[in-house]
PDB file of N, CA, C and O in Angstrom:
ATOM      1  N   UNK A   1     -21.963 -28.048  -3.586  1.00  0.00           N
ATOM      2  CA  UNK A   1     -21.518 -26.665  -3.628  1.00  0.00           C
ATOM      3  C   UNK A   1     -21.187 -26.317  -5.071  1.00  0.00           C
ATOM      4  O   UNK A   1     -20.581 -27.112  -5.789  1.00  0.00           O
ATOM      5  N   UNK A   2     -21.586 -25.137  -5.484  1.00  0.00           N
ATOM      6  CA  UNK A   2     -21.252 -24.635  -6.816  1.00  0.00           C
ATOM      7  C   UNK A   2     -19.981 -23.803  -6.706  1.00  0.00           C
ATOM      8  O   UNK A   2     -20.011 -22.651  -6.273  1.00  0.00           O
ATOM      9  N   UNK A   3     -18.858 -24.409  -7.106  1.00  0.00           N
ATOM     10  CA  UNK A   3     -17.581 -23.710  -6.980  1.00  0.00           C
ATOM     11  C   UNK A   3     -17.563 -22.406  -7.778  1.00  0.00           C
ATOM     12  O   UNK A   3     -16.923 -21.438  -7.365  1.00  0.00           O
ATOM     13  N   UNK A   4     -18.256 -22.372  -8.913  1.00  0.00           N
ATOM     14  CA  UNK A   4     -18.271 -21.145  -9.724  1.00  0.00           C
ATOM     15  C   UNK A   4     -18.852 -19.982  -8.930  1.00  0.00           C
ATOM     16  O   UNK A   4     -18.301 -18.882  -8.945  1.00  0.00           O
ATOM     17  N   UNK A   5     -19.959 -20.219  -8.239  1.00  0.00           N
ATOM     18  CA  UNK A   5     -20.579 -19.173  -7.424  1.00  0.00           C
ATOM     19  C   UNK A   5     -19.677 -18.776  -6.263  1.00  0.00           C
ATOM     20  O   UNK A   5     -19.570 -17.598  -5.922  1.00  0.00           O
ATOM     21  N   UNK A   6     -19.030 -19.771  -5.659  1.00  0.00           N
ATOM     22  CA  UNK A   6     -18.152 -19.492  -4.522  1.00  0.00           C
ATOM     23  C   UNK A   6     -16.963 -18.643  -4.947  1.00  0.00           C
ATOM     24  O   UNK A   6     -16.645 -17.641  -4.305  1.00  0.00           O
ATOM     25  N   UNK A   7     -16.309 -19.046  -6.028  1.00  0.00           N
ATOM     26  CA  UNK A   7     -15.142 -18.287  -6.475  1.00  0.00           C
ATOM     27  C   UNK A   7     -15.517 -16.895  -6.985  1.00  0.00           C
ATOM     28  O   UNK A   7     -14.758 -15.941  -6.817  1.00  0.00           O
ATOM     29  N   UNK A   8     -16.691 -16.785  -7.608  1.00  0.00           N
ATOM     30  CA  UNK A   8     -17.154 -15.462  -8.044  1.00  0.00           C
ATOM     31  C   UNK A   8     -17.352 -14.564  -6.823  1.00  0.00           C
ATOM     32  O   UNK A   8     -16.941 -13.404  -6.826  1.00  0.00           O
ATOM     33  N   UNK A   9     -17.973 -15.100  -5.797  1.00  0.00           N
ATOM     34  CA  UNK A   9     -18.222 -14.317  -4.582  1.00  0.00           C
ATOM     35  C   UNK A   9     -16.917 -13.903  -3.919  1.00  0.00           C
ATOM     36  O   UNK A   9     -16.786 -12.771  -3.454  1.00  0.00           O
ATOM     37  N   UNK A  10     -15.958 -14.808  -3.875  1.00  0.00           N
ATOM     38  CA  UNK A  10     -14.687 -14.524  -3.219  1.00  0.00           C
ATOM     39  C   UNK A  10     -13.760 -13.643  -4.045  1.00  0.00           C
ATOM     40  O   UNK A  10     -12.764 -13.138  -3.528  1.00  0.00           O
ATOM     41  N   UNK A  11     -14.072 -13.455  -5.308  1.00  0.00           N
ATOM     42  CA  UNK A  11     -13.190 -12.680  -6.186  1.00  0.00           C
ATOM     43  C   UNK A  11     -13.242 -11.179  -5.921  1.00  0.00           C
ATOM     44  O   UNK A  11     -12.358 -10.441  -6.357  1.00  0.00           O
ATOM     45  N   UNK A  12     -14.261 -10.728  -5.215  1.00  0.00           N
ATOM     46  CA  UNK A  12     -14.421  -9.296  -4.974  1.00  0.00           C
ATOM     47  C   UNK A  12     -13.921  -8.915  -3.585  1.00  0.00           C
ATOM     48  O   UNK A  12     -14.316  -9.540  -2.600  1.00  0.00           O
ATOM     49  N   UNK A  13     -13.054  -7.895  -3.485  1.00  0.00           N
ATOM     50  CA  UNK A  13     -12.516  -7.517  -2.171  1.00  0.00           C
ATOM     51  C   UNK A  13     -13.570  -7.021  -1.182  1.00  0.00           C
ATOM     52  O   UNK A  13     -13.414  -7.217   0.023  1.00  0.00           O
ATOM     53  N   UNK A  14     -14.624  -6.393  -1.659  1.00  0.00           N
ATOM     54  CA  UNK A  14     -15.690  -5.931  -0.758  1.00  0.00           C
ATOM     55  C   UNK A  14     -16.380  -7.140  -0.123  1.00  0.00           C
ATOM     56  O   UNK A  14     -16.650  -7.145   1.078  1.00  0.00           O
ATOM     57  N   UNK A  15     -16.661  -8.154  -0.925  1.00  0.00           N
ATOM     58  CA  UNK A  15     -17.330  -9.337  -0.388  1.00  0.00           C
ATOM     59  C   UNK A  15     -16.420 -10.084   0.584  1.00  0.00           C
ATOM     60  O   UNK A  15     -16.889 -10.626   1.584  1.00  0.00           O
ATOM     61  N   UNK A  16     -15.135 -10.114   0.293  1.00  0.00           N
ATOM     62  CA  UNK A  16     -14.208 -10.743   1.243  1.00  0.00           C
ATOM     63  C   UNK A  16     -14.181  -9.968   2.557  1.00  0.00           C
ATOM     64  O   UNK A  16     -14.084 -10.566   3.629  1.00  0.00           O
ATOM     65  N   UNK A  17     -14.267  -8.653   2.482  1.00  0.00           N
ATOM     66  CA  UNK A  17     -14.296  -7.845   3.705  1.00  0.00           C
ATOM     67  C   UNK A  17     -15.591  -8.070   4.485  1.00  0.00           C
ATOM     68  O   UNK A  17     -15.580  -8.092   5.716  1.00  0.00           O
ATOM     69  N   UNK A  18     -16.698  -8.236   3.777  1.00  0.00           N
ATOM     70  CA  UNK A  18     -17.971  -8.540   4.446  1.00  0.00           C
ATOM     71  C   UNK A  18     -17.845  -9.865   5.205  1.00  0.00           C
ATOM     72  O   UNK A  18     -18.315  -9.976   6.338  1.00  0.00           O
ATOM     73  N   UNK A  19     -17.224 -10.852   4.597  1.00  0.00           N
ATOM     74  CA  UNK A  19     -17.021 -12.128   5.275  1.00  0.00           C
ATOM     75  C   UNK A  19     -16.159 -11.958   6.517  1.00  0.00           C
ATOM     76  O   UNK A  19     -16.418 -12.583   7.545  1.00  0.00           O
ATOM     77  N   UNK A  20     -15.138 -11.115   6.426  1.00  0.00           N
ATOM     78  CA  UNK A  20     -14.297 -10.831   7.594  1.00  0.00           C
ATOM     79  C   UNK A  20     -15.112 -10.204   8.718  1.00  0.00           C
ATOM     80  O   UNK A  20     -14.944 -10.554   9.886  1.00  0.00           O
ATOM     81  N   UNK A  21     -15.996  -9.276   8.361  1.00  0.00           N
ATOM     82  CA  UNK A  21     -16.851  -8.637   9.363  1.00  0.00           C
ATOM     83  C   UNK A  21     -17.752  -9.655  10.054  1.00  0.00           C
ATOM     84  O   UNK A  21     -17.985  -9.578  11.260  1.00  0.00           O
ATOM     85  N   UNK A  22     -18.252 -10.605   9.275  1.00  0.00           N
ATOM     86  CA  UNK A  22     -19.203 -11.578   9.810  1.00  0.00           C
ATOM     87  C   UNK A  22     -18.528 -12.656  10.649  1.00  0.00           C
ATOM     88  O   UNK A  22     -19.216 -13.449  11.292  1.00  0.00           O
ATOM     89  N   UNK A  23     -17.205 -12.701  10.657  1.00  0.00           N
ATOM     90  CA  UNK A  23     -16.507 -13.642  11.540  1.00  0.00           C
ATOM     91  C   UNK A  23     -16.851 -13.362  12.994  1.00  0.00           C
ATOM     92  O   UNK A  23     -16.839 -14.268  13.828  1.00  0.00           O
ATOM     93  N   UNK A  24     -17.157 -12.106  13.296  1.00  0.00           N
ATOM     94  CA  UNK A  24     -17.458 -11.706  14.678  1.00  0.00           C
ATOM     95  C   UNK A  24     -18.858 -12.105  15.119  1.00  0.00           C
ATOM     96  O   UNK A  24     -19.148 -12.133  16.315  1.00  0.00           O
ATOM     97  N   UNK A  25     -19.727 -12.414  14.165  1.00  0.00           N
ATOM     98  CA  UNK A  25     -21.095 -12.779  14.508  1.00  0.00           C
ATOM     99  C   UNK A  25     -22.103 -12.111  13.595  1.00  0.00           C
ATOM    100  O   UNK A  25     -21.739 -11.452  12.621  1.00  0.00           O
ATOM    101  N   UNK A  26     -23.370 -12.286  13.919  1.00  0.00           N
ATOM    102  CA  UNK A  26     -24.466 -11.761  13.101  1.00  0.00           C
ATOM    103  C   UNK A  26     -24.415 -10.245  13.013  1.00  0.00           C
ATOM    104  O   UNK A  26     -24.067  -9.558  13.973  1.00  0.00           O
ATOM    105  N   UNK A  27     -24.772  -9.737  11.834  1.00  0.00           N
ATOM    106  CA  UNK A  27     -24.866  -8.290  11.623  1.00  0.00           C
ATOM    107  C   UNK A  27     -26.035  -8.008  10.684  1.00  0.00           C
ATOM    108  O   UNK A  27     -26.360  -8.823   9.821  1.00  0.00           O
ATOM    109  N   UNK A  28     -26.656  -6.856  10.859  1.00  0.00           N
ATOM    110  CA  UNK A  28     -27.706  -6.426   9.935  1.00  0.00           C
ATOM    111  C   UNK A  28     -27.052  -5.805   8.702  1.00  0.00           C
ATOM    112  O   UNK A  28     -25.863  -5.489   8.715  1.00  0.00           O
ATOM    113  N   UNK A  29     -27.822  -5.638   7.658  1.00  0.00           N
ATOM    114  CA  UNK A  29     -27.302  -5.015   6.440  1.00  0.00           C
ATOM    115  C   UNK A  29     -26.820  -3.595   6.732  1.00  0.00           C
ATOM    116  O   UNK A  29     -25.812  -3.153   6.181  1.00  0.00           O
ATOM    117  N   UNK A  30     -27.535  -2.886   7.593  1.00  0.00           N
ATOM    118  CA  UNK A  30     -27.129  -1.524   7.956  1.00  0.00           C
ATOM    119  C   UNK A  30     -25.805  -1.497   8.683  1.00  0.00           C
ATOM    120  O   UNK A  30     -24.969  -0.629   8.436  1.00  0.00           O
ATOM    121  N   UNK A  31     -25.612  -2.457   9.591  1.00  0.00           N
ATOM    122  CA  UNK A  31     -24.336  -2.544  10.313  1.00  0.00           C
ATOM    123  C   UNK A  31     -23.195  -2.862   9.351  1.00  0.00           C
ATOM    124  O   UNK A  31     -22.107  -2.296   9.457  1.00  0.00           O
ATOM    125  N   UNK A  32     -23.453  -3.770   8.414  1.00  0.00           N
ATOM    126  CA  UNK A  32     -22.434  -4.103   7.410  1.00  0.00           C
ATOM    127  C   UNK A  32     -22.147  -2.883   6.548  1.00  0.00           C
ATOM    128  O   UNK A  32     -20.987  -2.547   6.311  1.00  0.00           O
ATOM    129  N   UNK A  33     -23.190  -2.224   6.084  1.00  0.00           N
ATOM    130  CA  UNK A  33     -23.043  -1.062   5.212  1.00  0.00           C
ATOM    131  C   UNK A  33     -22.308   0.092   5.859  1.00  0.00           C
ATOM    132  O   UNK A  33     -21.678   0.887   5.162  1.00  0.00           O
ATOM    133  N   UNK A  34     -22.371   0.202   7.173  1.00  0.00           N
ATOM    134  CA  UNK A  34     -21.702   1.309   7.866  1.00  0.00           C
ATOM    135  C   UNK A  34     -20.182   1.222   7.762  1.00  0.00           C
ATOM    136  O   UNK A  34     -19.484   2.196   8.042  1.00  0.00           O
ATOM    137  N   UNK A  35     -19.668   0.066   7.363  1.00  0.00           N
ATOM    138  CA  UNK A  35     -18.223  -0.116   7.213  1.00  0.00           C
ATOM    139  C   UNK A  35     -17.729   0.257   5.817  1.00  0.00           C
ATOM    140  O   UNK A  35     -16.528   0.207   5.552  1.00  0.00           O
ATOM    141  N   UNK A  36     -18.637   0.628   4.931  1.00  0.00           N
ATOM    142  CA  UNK A  36     -18.284   0.904   3.543  1.00  0.00           C
ATOM    143  C   UNK A  36     -18.838   2.251   3.102  1.00  0.00           C
ATOM    144  O   UNK A  36     -19.811   2.748   3.669  1.00  0.00           O
ATOM    145  N   UNK A  37     -18.232   2.820   2.115  1.00  0.00           N
ATOM    146  CA  UNK A  37     -18.705   4.067   1.514  1.00  0.00           C
ATOM    147  C   UNK A  37     -19.437   3.714   0.222  1.00  0.00           C
ATOM    148  O   UNK A  37     -18.935   3.956  -0.875  1.00  0.00           O
ATOM    149  N   UNK A  38     -20.639   3.133   0.369  1.00  0.00           N
ATOM    150  CA  UNK A  38     -21.435   2.742  -0.787  1.00  0.00           C
ATOM    151  C   UNK A  38     -22.909   2.777  -0.415  1.00  0.00           C
ATOM    152  O   UNK A  38     -23.269   2.830   0.762  1.00  0.00           O
ATOM    153  N   UNK A  39     -23.746   2.748  -1.427  1.00  0.00           N
ATOM    154  CA  UNK A  39     -25.186   2.810  -1.193  1.00  0.00           C
ATOM    155  C   UNK A  39     -25.694   1.494  -0.598  1.00  0.00           C
ATOM    156  O   UNK A  39     -25.040   0.454  -0.687  1.00  0.00           O
ATOM    157  N   UNK A  40     -26.858   1.573  -0.001  1.00  0.00           N
ATOM    158  CA  UNK A  40     -27.494   0.378   0.540  1.00  0.00           C
ATOM    159  C   UNK A  40     -27.779  -0.647  -0.545  1.00  0.00           C
ATOM    160  O   UNK A  40     -27.690  -1.852  -0.310  1.00  0.00           O
ATOM    161  N   UNK A  41     -28.125  -0.160  -1.745  1.00  0.00           N
ATOM    162  CA  UNK A  41     -28.394  -1.067  -2.863  1.00  0.00           C
ATOM    163  C   UNK A  41     -27.141  -1.846  -3.252  1.00  0.00           C
ATOM    164  O   UNK A  41     -27.223  -3.023  -3.601  1.00  0.00           O
ATOM    165  N   UNK A  42     -25.993  -1.198  -3.195  1.00  0.00           N
ATOM    166  CA  UNK A  42     -24.742  -1.873  -3.530  1.00  0.00           C
ATOM    167  C   UNK A  42     -24.396  -2.916  -2.476  1.00  0.00           C
ATOM    168  O   UNK A  42     -23.944  -4.011  -2.810  1.00  0.00           O
ATOM    169  N   UNK A  43     -24.605  -2.585  -1.216  1.00  0.00           N
ATOM    170  CA  UNK A  43     -24.380  -3.558  -0.140  1.00  0.00           C
ATOM    171  C   UNK A  43     -25.309  -4.756  -0.336  1.00  0.00           C
ATOM    172  O   UNK A  43     -24.882  -5.902  -0.195  1.00  0.00           O
ATOM    173  N   UNK A  44     -26.565  -4.498  -0.658  1.00  0.00           N
ATOM    174  CA  UNK A  44     -27.531  -5.572  -0.893  1.00  0.00           C
ATOM    175  C   UNK A  44     -27.099  -6.461  -2.052  1.00  0.00           C
ATOM    176  O   UNK A  44     -27.268  -7.680  -1.997  1.00  0.00           O
ATOM    177  N   UNK A  45     -26.545  -5.860  -3.096  1.00  0.00           N
ATOM    178  CA  UNK A  45     -26.049  -6.624  -4.241  1.00  0.00           C
ATOM    179  C   UNK A  45     -24.944  -7.596  -3.788  1.00  0.00           C
ATOM    180  O   UNK A  45     -24.960  -8.771  -4.153  1.00  0.00           O
ATOM    181  N   UNK A  46     -24.001  -7.102  -3.002  1.00  0.00           N
ATOM    182  CA  UNK A  46     -22.910  -7.949  -2.526  1.00  0.00           C
ATOM    183  C   UNK A  46     -23.434  -9.056  -1.612  1.00  0.00           C
ATOM    184  O   UNK A  46     -22.969 -10.193  -1.689  1.00  0.00           O
ATOM    185  N   UNK A  47     -24.390  -8.734  -0.754  1.00  0.00           N
ATOM    186  CA  UNK A  47     -24.986  -9.747   0.119  1.00  0.00           C
ATOM    187  C   UNK A  47     -25.718 -10.811  -0.690  1.00  0.00           C
ATOM    188  O   UNK A  47     -25.684 -11.991  -0.339  1.00  0.00           O
ATOM    189  N   UNK A  48     -26.372 -10.406  -1.760  1.00  0.00           N
ATOM    190  CA  UNK A  48     -27.077 -11.343  -2.642  1.00  0.00           C
ATOM    191  C   UNK A  48     -26.097 -12.342  -3.268  1.00  0.00           C
ATOM    192  O   UNK A  48     -26.384 -13.537  -3.329  1.00  0.00           O
ATOM    193  N   UNK A  49     -24.956 -11.860  -3.727  1.00  0.00           N
ATOM    194  CA  UNK A  49     -23.940 -12.732  -4.333  1.00  0.00           C
ATOM    195  C   UNK A  49     -23.409 -13.720  -3.285  1.00  0.00           C
ATOM    196  O   UNK A  49     -23.242 -14.905  -3.574  1.00  0.00           O
ATOM    197  N   UNK A  50     -23.148 -13.227  -2.074  1.00  0.00           N
ATOM    198  CA  UNK A  50     -22.658 -14.098  -1.001  1.00  0.00           C
ATOM    199  C   UNK A  50     -23.700 -15.144  -0.607  1.00  0.00           C
ATOM    200  O   UNK A  50     -23.349 -16.289  -0.322  1.00  0.00           O
ATOM    201  N   UNK A  51     -24.984 -14.759  -0.590  1.00  0.00           N
ATOM    202  CA  UNK A  51     -26.050 -15.715  -0.272  1.00  0.00           C
ATOM    203  C   UNK A  51     -26.165 -16.775  -1.366  1.00  0.00           C
ATOM    204  O   UNK A  51     -26.340 -17.957  -1.072  1.00  0.00           O
ATOM    205  N   UNK A  52     -26.068 -16.352  -2.623  1.00  0.00           N
ATOM    206  CA  UNK A  52     -26.162 -17.287  -3.745  1.00  0.00           C
ATOM    207  C   UNK A  52     -25.061 -18.341  -3.660  1.00  0.00           C
ATOM    208  O   UNK A  52     -25.273 -19.498  -4.023  1.00  0.00           O
ATOM    209  N   UNK A  53     -23.894 -17.941  -3.183  1.00  0.00           N
ATOM    210  CA  UNK A  53     -22.767 -18.867  -3.028  1.00  0.00           C
ATOM    211  C   UNK A  53     -22.841 -19.642  -1.713  1.00  0.00           C
ATOM    212  O   UNK A  53     -21.950 -20.438  -1.419  1.00  0.00           O
ATOM    213  N   UNK A  54     -23.882 -19.422  -0.924  1.00  0.00           N
ATOM    214  CA  UNK A  54     -24.078 -20.060   0.387  1.00  0.00           C
ATOM    215  C   UNK A  54     -22.962 -19.741   1.371  1.00  0.00           C
ATOM    216  O   UNK A  54     -22.730 -20.501   2.311  1.00  0.00           O
ATOM    217  N   UNK A  55     -22.281 -18.642   1.167  1.00  0.00           N
ATOM    218  CA  UNK A  55     -21.230 -18.236   2.101  1.00  0.00           C
ATOM    219  C   UNK A  55     -21.802 -17.529   3.321  1.00  0.00           C
ATOM    220  O   UNK A  55     -21.142 -17.443   4.356  1.00  0.00           O
ATOM    221  N   UNK A  56     -23.028 -17.021   3.205  1.00  0.00           N
ATOM    222  CA  UNK A  56     -23.706 -16.398   4.337  1.00  0.00           C
ATOM    223  C   UNK A  56     -25.153 -16.881   4.389  1.00  0.00           C
ATOM    224  O   UNK A  56     -25.717 -17.326   3.390  1.00  0.00           O
ATOM    225  N   UNK A  57     -25.728 -16.781   5.571  1.00  0.00           N
ATOM    226  CA  UNK A  57     -27.142 -17.050   5.802  1.00  0.00           C
ATOM    227  C   UNK A  57     -27.812 -15.772   6.247  1.00  0.00           C
ATOM    228  O   UNK A  57     -27.176 -14.870   6.791  1.00  0.00           O
ATOM    229  N   UNK A  58     -29.113 -15.711   6.004  1.00  0.00           N
ATOM    230  CA  UNK A  58     -29.871 -14.583   6.534  1.00  0.00           C
ATOM    231  C   UNK A  58     -30.958 -15.104   7.454  1.00  0.00           C
ATOM    232  O   UNK A  58     -31.545 -16.162   7.226  1.00  0.00           O
ATOM    233  N   UNK A  59     -31.209 -14.328   8.506  1.00  0.00           N
ATOM    234  CA  UNK A  59     -32.251 -14.637   9.472  1.00  0.00           C
ATOM    235  C   UNK A  59     -33.091 -13.385   9.656  1.00  0.00           C
ATOM    236  O   UNK A  59     -32.559 -12.306   9.918  1.00  0.00           O
ATOM    237  N   UNK A  60     -34.403 -13.529   9.520  1.00  0.00           N
ATOM    238  CA  UNK A  60     -35.301 -12.389   9.690  1.00  0.00           C
ATOM    239  C   UNK A  60     -35.843 -12.377  11.109  1.00  0.00           C
ATOM    240  O   UNK A  60     -36.374 -13.370  11.606  1.00  0.00           O
ATOM    241  N   UNK A  61     -35.694 -11.220  11.748  1.00  0.00           N
ATOM    242  CA  UNK A  61     -36.214 -11.013  13.098  1.00  0.00           C
ATOM    243  C   UNK A  61     -36.995  -9.708  13.074  1.00  0.00           C
ATOM    244  O   UNK A  61     -36.425  -8.620  12.991  1.00  0.00           O
ATOM    245  N   UNK A  62     -38.322  -9.845  13.151  1.00  0.00           N
ATOM    246  CA  UNK A  62     -39.231  -8.698  13.046  1.00  0.00           C
ATOM    247  C   UNK A  62     -38.941  -7.921  11.769  1.00  0.00           C
ATOM    248  O   UNK A  62     -39.093  -8.470  10.678  1.00  0.00           O
ATOM    249  N   UNK A  63     -38.529  -6.658  11.871  1.00  0.00           N
ATOM    250  CA  UNK A  63     -38.284  -5.829  10.685  1.00  0.00           C
ATOM    251  C   UNK A  63     -36.826  -5.841  10.238  1.00  0.00           C
ATOM    252  O   UNK A  63     -36.448  -5.060   9.364  1.00  0.00           O
ATOM    253  N   UNK A  64     -36.012  -6.697  10.809  1.00  0.00           N
ATOM    254  CA  UNK A  64     -34.582  -6.710  10.506  1.00  0.00           C
ATOM    255  C   UNK A  64     -34.167  -8.035   9.878  1.00  0.00           C
ATOM    256  O   UNK A  64     -34.748  -9.085  10.151  1.00  0.00           O
ATOM    257  N   UNK A  65     -33.153  -7.955   9.037  1.00  0.00           N
ATOM    258  CA  UNK A  65     -32.539  -9.151   8.456  1.00  0.00           C
ATOM    259  C   UNK A  65     -31.101  -9.172   8.939  1.00  0.00           C
ATOM    260  O   UNK A  65     -30.364  -8.199   8.778  1.00  0.00           O
ATOM    261  N   UNK A  66     -30.710 -10.290   9.534  1.00  0.00           N
ATOM    262  CA  UNK A  66     -29.346 -10.450  10.031  1.00  0.00           C
ATOM    263  C   UNK A  66     -28.612 -11.469   9.173  1.00  0.00           C
ATOM    264  O   UNK A  66     -29.193 -12.451   8.710  1.00  0.00           O
ATOM    265  N   UNK A  67     -27.340 -11.219   8.975  1.00  0.00           N
ATOM    266  CA  UNK A  67     -26.504 -12.090   8.158  1.00  0.00           C
ATOM    267  C   UNK A  67     -25.419 -12.699   9.020  1.00  0.00           C
ATOM    268  O   UNK A  67     -24.897 -12.057   9.932  1.00  0.00           O
ATOM    269  N   UNK A  68     -25.083 -13.954   8.720  1.00  0.00           N
ATOM    270  CA  UNK A  68     -24.003 -14.614   9.444  1.00  0.00           C
ATOM    271  C   UNK A  68     -23.239 -15.516   8.488  1.00  0.00           C
ATOM    272  O   UNK A  68     -23.761 -15.951   7.462  1.00  0.00           O
ATOM    273  N   UNK A  69     -22.015 -15.780   8.842  1.00  0.00           N
ATOM    274  CA  UNK A  69     -21.102 -16.580   8.044  1.00  0.00           C
ATOM    275  C   UNK A  69     -21.513 -18.049   8.064  1.00  0.00           C
ATOM    276  O   UNK A  69     -21.846 -18.593   9.117  1.00  0.00           O
ATOM    277  N   UNK A  70     -21.487 -18.682   6.904  1.00  0.00           N
ATOM    278  CA  UNK A  70     -21.743 -20.115   6.783  1.00  0.00           C
ATOM    279  C   UNK A  70     -20.386 -20.805   6.659  1.00  0.00           C
ATOM    280  O   UNK A  70     -19.842 -20.921   5.561  1.00  0.00           O
ATOM    281  N   UNK A  71     -19.853 -21.251   7.764  1.00  0.00           N
ATOM    282  CA  UNK A  71     -18.502 -21.814   7.765  1.00  0.00           C
ATOM    283  C   UNK A  71     -18.429 -23.187   7.100  1.00  0.00           C
ATOM    284  O   UNK A  71     -17.339 -23.616   6.722  1.00  0.00           O
ATOM    285  N   UNK A  72     -19.550 -23.887   6.944  1.00  0.00           N
ATOM    286  CA  UNK A  72     -19.504 -25.211   6.323  1.00  0.00           C
ATOM    287  C   UNK A  72     -19.056 -25.128   4.869  1.00  0.00           C
ATOM    288  O   UNK A  72     -18.356 -26.023   4.396  1.00  0.00           O
ATOM    289  N   UNK A  73     -19.438 -24.086   4.155  1.00  0.00           N
ATOM    290  CA  UNK A  73     -19.002 -23.926   2.769  1.00  0.00           C
ATOM    291  C   UNK A  73     -17.509 -23.623   2.725  1.00  0.00           C
ATOM    292  O   UNK A  73     -16.795 -24.122   1.854  1.00  0.00           O
ATOM    293  N   UNK A  74     -17.044 -22.819   3.651  1.00  0.00           N
ATOM    294  CA  UNK A  74     -15.616 -22.503   3.727  1.00  0.00           C
ATOM    295  C   UNK A  74     -14.830 -23.780   4.011  1.00  0.00           C
ATOM    296  O   UNK A  74     -13.790 -24.015   3.397  1.00  0.00           O
ATOM    297  N   UNK A  75     -15.314 -24.599   4.929  1.00  0.00           N
ATOM    298  CA  UNK A  75     -14.645 -25.853   5.250  1.00  0.00           C
ATOM    299  C   UNK A  75     -14.611 -26.794   4.051  1.00  0.00           C
ATOM    300  O   UNK A  75     -13.597 -27.448   3.804  1.00  0.00           O
ATOM    301  N   UNK A  76     -15.709 -26.868   3.306  1.00  0.00           N
ATOM    302  CA  UNK A  76     -15.767 -27.713   2.115  1.00  0.00           C
ATOM    303  C   UNK A  76     -14.773 -27.235   1.060  1.00  0.00           C
ATOM    304  O   UNK A  76     -14.104 -28.043   0.417  1.00  0.00           O
ATOM    305  N   UNK A  77     -14.683 -25.935   0.890  1.00  0.00           N
ATOM    306  CA  UNK A  77     -13.726 -25.361  -0.062  1.00  0.00           C
ATOM    307  C   UNK A  77     -12.293 -25.680   0.365  1.00  0.00           C
ATOM    308  O   UNK A  77     -11.466 -26.043  -0.472  1.00  0.00           O
ATOM    309  N   UNK A  78     -11.994 -25.549   1.650  1.00  0.00           N
ATOM    310  CA  UNK A  78     -10.649 -25.854   2.143  1.00  0.00           C
ATOM    311  C   UNK A  78     -10.298 -27.327   1.943  1.00  0.00           C
ATOM    312  O   UNK A  78      -9.167 -27.651   1.583  1.00  0.00           O
ATOM    313  N   UNK A  79     -11.257 -28.216   2.173  1.00  0.00           N
ATOM    314  CA  UNK A  79     -11.021 -29.637   1.941  1.00  0.00           C
ATOM    315  C   UNK A  79     -10.730 -29.913   0.471  1.00  0.00           C
ATOM    316  O   UNK A  79      -9.834 -30.692   0.147  1.00  0.00           O
ATOM    317  N   UNK A  80     -11.480 -29.280  -0.411  1.00  0.00           N
ATOM    318  CA  UNK A  80     -11.265 -29.460  -1.849  1.00  0.00           C
ATOM    319  C   UNK A  80      -9.877 -28.959  -2.249  1.00  0.00           C
ATOM    320  O   UNK A  80      -9.173 -29.628  -3.006  1.00  0.00           O
ATOM    321  N   UNK A  81      -9.478 -27.788  -1.746  1.00  0.00           N
ATOM    322  CA  UNK A  81      -8.162 -27.249  -2.068  1.00  0.00           C
ATOM    323  C   UNK A  81      -7.050 -28.141  -1.512  1.00  0.00           C
ATOM    324  O   UNK A  81      -6.032 -28.359  -2.168  1.00  0.00           O
ATOM    325  N   UNK A  82      -7.254 -28.647  -0.308  1.00  0.00           N
ATOM    326  CA  UNK A  82      -6.262 -29.536   0.297  1.00  0.00           C
ATOM    327  C   UNK A  82      -6.121 -30.807  -0.541  1.00  0.00           C
ATOM    328  O   UNK A  82      -5.006 -31.276  -0.769  1.00  0.00           O
ATOM    329  N   UNK A  83      -7.232 -31.362  -0.998  1.00  0.00           N
ATOM    330  CA  UNK A  83      -7.214 -32.535  -1.845  1.00  0.00           C
ATOM    331  C   UNK A  83      -6.529 -32.246  -3.179  1.00  0.00           C
ATOM    332  O   UNK A  83      -5.780 -33.075  -3.697  1.00  0.00           O
ATOM    333  N   UNK A  84      -6.790 -31.084  -3.717  1.00  0.00           N
ATOM    334  CA  UNK A  84      -6.180 -30.680  -4.987  1.00  0.00           C
ATOM    335  C   UNK A  84      -4.655 -30.575  -4.837  1.00  0.00           C
ATOM    336  O   UNK A  84      -3.904 -30.929  -5.746  1.00  0.00           O
ATOM    337  N   UNK A  85      -4.225 -30.094  -3.698  1.00  0.00           N
ATOM    338  CA  UNK A  85      -2.793 -29.962  -3.415  1.00  0.00           C
ATOM    339  C   UNK A  85      -2.151 -31.334  -3.211  1.00  0.00           C
ATOM    340  O   UNK A  85      -0.949 -31.496  -3.426  1.00  0.00           O
ATOM    341  N   UNK A  86      -2.943 -32.313  -2.800  1.00  0.00           N
ATOM    342  CA  UNK A  86      -2.436 -33.663  -2.651  1.00  0.00           C
ATOM    343  C   UNK A  86      -1.983 -34.005  -1.250  1.00  0.00           C
ATOM    344  O   UNK A  86      -1.141 -34.886  -1.077  1.00  0.00           O
ATOM    345  N   UNK A  87      -2.510 -33.339  -0.257  1.00  0.00           N
ATOM    346  CA  UNK A  87      -2.137 -33.639   1.124  1.00  0.00           C
ATOM    347  C   UNK A  87      -3.058 -34.675   1.727  1.00  0.00           C
ATOM    348  O   UNK A  87      -2.891 -35.049   2.888  1.00  0.00           O
TER     349      UNK A  87
END
């Protein structure tokens, strides 16, 4: 895991909110974008950063792309933080 990419992705409140939305399950970019007052291009930019950090996965189904949370990266980050804390 590239911690730099992960922390960069998590540093933005919009991206953290996207991750919160994806806790419920798969969503299309349009469904994600409907929760924000921003252009589709801006939503795509945030999704690109999250994908680069492996925090989300994308699945293509016909003409749609669905995004879902990659919890394994979150678990790895939590283990690293726990180790850093010394527990």
